[in-house]
C-alpha positions as CSV (number, residue, x, y, z in Angstrom):
1,Q,-0.4,-29.8,-2.8
2,V,0.8,-26.3,-3.7
3,Q,-2.0,-23.7,-3.6
4,L,-1.7,-20.1,-4.7
5,V,-4.6,-17.8,-3.8
6,E,-4.8,-14.3,-5.3
7,S,-6.8,-11.4,-4.0
8,G,-7.0,-7.7,-4.5
9,G,-8.3,-7.4,-8.0
10,G,-11.2,-5.1,-9.0
11,L,-12.1,-1.9,-10.9
12,V,-9.7,1.0,-10.8
13,Q,-9.6,4.3,-12.7
14,A,-6.8,5.1,-15.0
15,G,-3.9,6.7,-13.2
16,G,-4.8,5.0,-9.9
17,S,-3.2,2.3,-7.9
18,L,-4.0,-1.3,-6.9
19,R,-2.3,-4.0,-4.9
20,L,-2.6,-7.6,-5.7
21,S,-1.7,-10.3,-3.1
22,C,-0.9,-14.0,-3.5
23,A,-0.7,-16.4,-0.6
24,A,1.2,-19.6,-1.3
25,S,1.1,-22.8,0.7
26,G,1.7,-26.5,0.5
27,S,5.4,-27.0,0.0
28,I,8.7,-26.2,1.8
29,Y,10.2,-25.5,-1.7
30,L,8.2,-22.4,-2.0
31,K,11.0,-20.6,-0.2
32,I,13.4,-21.3,-3.1
33,A,10.8,-20.8,-5.8
34,T,10.7,-18.0,-8.3
35,M,7.5,-16.2,-7.7
36,G,5.8,-14.2,-10.3
37,W,2.8,-12.4,-11.7
38,Y,1.4,-13.0,-15.2
39,R,-1.6,-11.6,-16.9
40,Q,-4.0,-12.4,-19.8
41,P,-5.6,-9.4,-21.4
42,P,-8.9,-10.0,-23.2
43,G,-8.4,-11.9,-26.4
44,K,-4.7,-12.2,-25.9
45,Q,-2.2,-14.8,-24.6
46,R,-0.9,-14.9,-21.1
47,E,2.2,-12.7,-20.6
48,L,4.8,-12.1,-18.0
49,V,4.3,-9.1,-15.7
50,A,7.0,-9.6,-13.1
51,T,9.1,-12.3,-11.4
52,L,11.2,-12.4,-8.3
53,T,13.7,-15.1,-7.5
54,S,14.5,-16.4,-4.0
55,G,17.8,-14.5,-4.5
56,C,15.8,-11.2,-5.0
57,T,16.5,-10.9,-8.7
58,T,13.6,-9.2,-10.4
59,K,12.3,-9.1,-14.0
60,Y,9.7,-6.8,-15.3
61,A,7.8,-6.6,-18.6
62,D,8.8,-3.4,-20.4
63,S,5.2,-2.2,-20.3
64,V,5.1,-2.1,-16.5
65,K,8.7,-1.0,-15.6
66,G,8.6,2.0,-13.3
67,R,4.9,1.5,-12.6
68,F,4.6,-2.0,-11.0
69,T,6.6,-3.4,-8.1
70,I,6.8,-7.1,-7.1
71,I,7.2,-7.7,-3.3
72,R,7.9,-10.9,-1.6
73,D,7.7,-12.0,2.0
74,N,9.3,-15.4,2.6
75,A,8.2,-15.5,6.2
76,K,4.6,-15.3,5.2
77,N,4.9,-17.0,1.8
78,T,3.3,-14.2,0.0
79,V,4.0,-12.2,-3.1
80,D,2.3,-8.9,-3.9
81,L,2.1,-6.8,-7.0
82,Q,1.9,-3.1,-6.3
83,M,0.4,-1.4,-9.4
84,S,0.6,2.3,-9.9
85,S,-0.3,4.7,-12.7
86,V,-2.5,2.0,-14.3
87,N,-3.9,2.5,-17.7
88,P,-6.7,0.6,-19.7
89,E,-4.0,-1.6,-21.3
90,D,-3.4,-3.1,-17.9
91,T,-6.9,-4.6,-17.9
92,A,-6.5,-8.4,-17.6
93,V,-6.8,-11.4,-15.5
94,Y,-3.7,-11.5,-13.3
95,Y,-2.3,-14.9,-12.2
96,C,0.2,-15.7,-9.5
97,N,2.9,-18.2,-10.4
98,S,5.4,-20.3,-8.5
99,A,8.2,-22.3,-10.1
100,W,11.2,-24.4,-9.1
101,G,12.9,-27.0,-11.1
102,I,10.4,-28.6,-13.4
103,N,7.5,-27.7,-11.1
104,Q,5.2,-24.8,-12.0
105,Y,1.9,-23.8,-10.2
106,W,-0.7,-21.2,-11.0
107,G,-3.4,-19.4,-9.0
108,Q,-7.0,-19.2,-10.2
109,G,-6.5,-15.6,-11.3
110,T,-8.0,-12.2,-10.3
111,Q,-9.6,-9.7,-12.6
112,V,-8.2,-6.2,-12.9
113,T,-10.2,-3.7,-14.9
114,V,-8.9,-0.2,-15.6
115,S,-11.5,2.4,-16.6
116,S,-10.5,5.4,-18.7
C-alpha cells in the first residue's frame, strides 16, 4: 500500500520561504514514478504546482516558476517543495502526488497560509 506523508506546512509571511516534504513508501515502483506537488486554494479546484519525473524532467505552474523548486531524493523516497518569495495567492492545501502507469496516489495534504 503506497503512502505519501506530507509535512512542513504552516503560516508564513509574504516574501518568506517554506519547505514542504513528502515521504513516500509502500512500493518499489516509487523509484520510477513521477512525483509532484499540487495545491487547492480556498474555493478553487486542485491545480498542479510542480512535477519531477524519474528522469529528472521538471514541470512548473507558470505562477510558481522562479520561486518554487521541486527536489527529489530517490535513495530516501522523498520529494520536497522549496517555496520562496511566497505571496497570499500561494495560500492553499498542498498535496503530494505519485504516479506511474495508471496508478496515482495522494497524500493527505498540508495547509500553507501566507499572510500579507
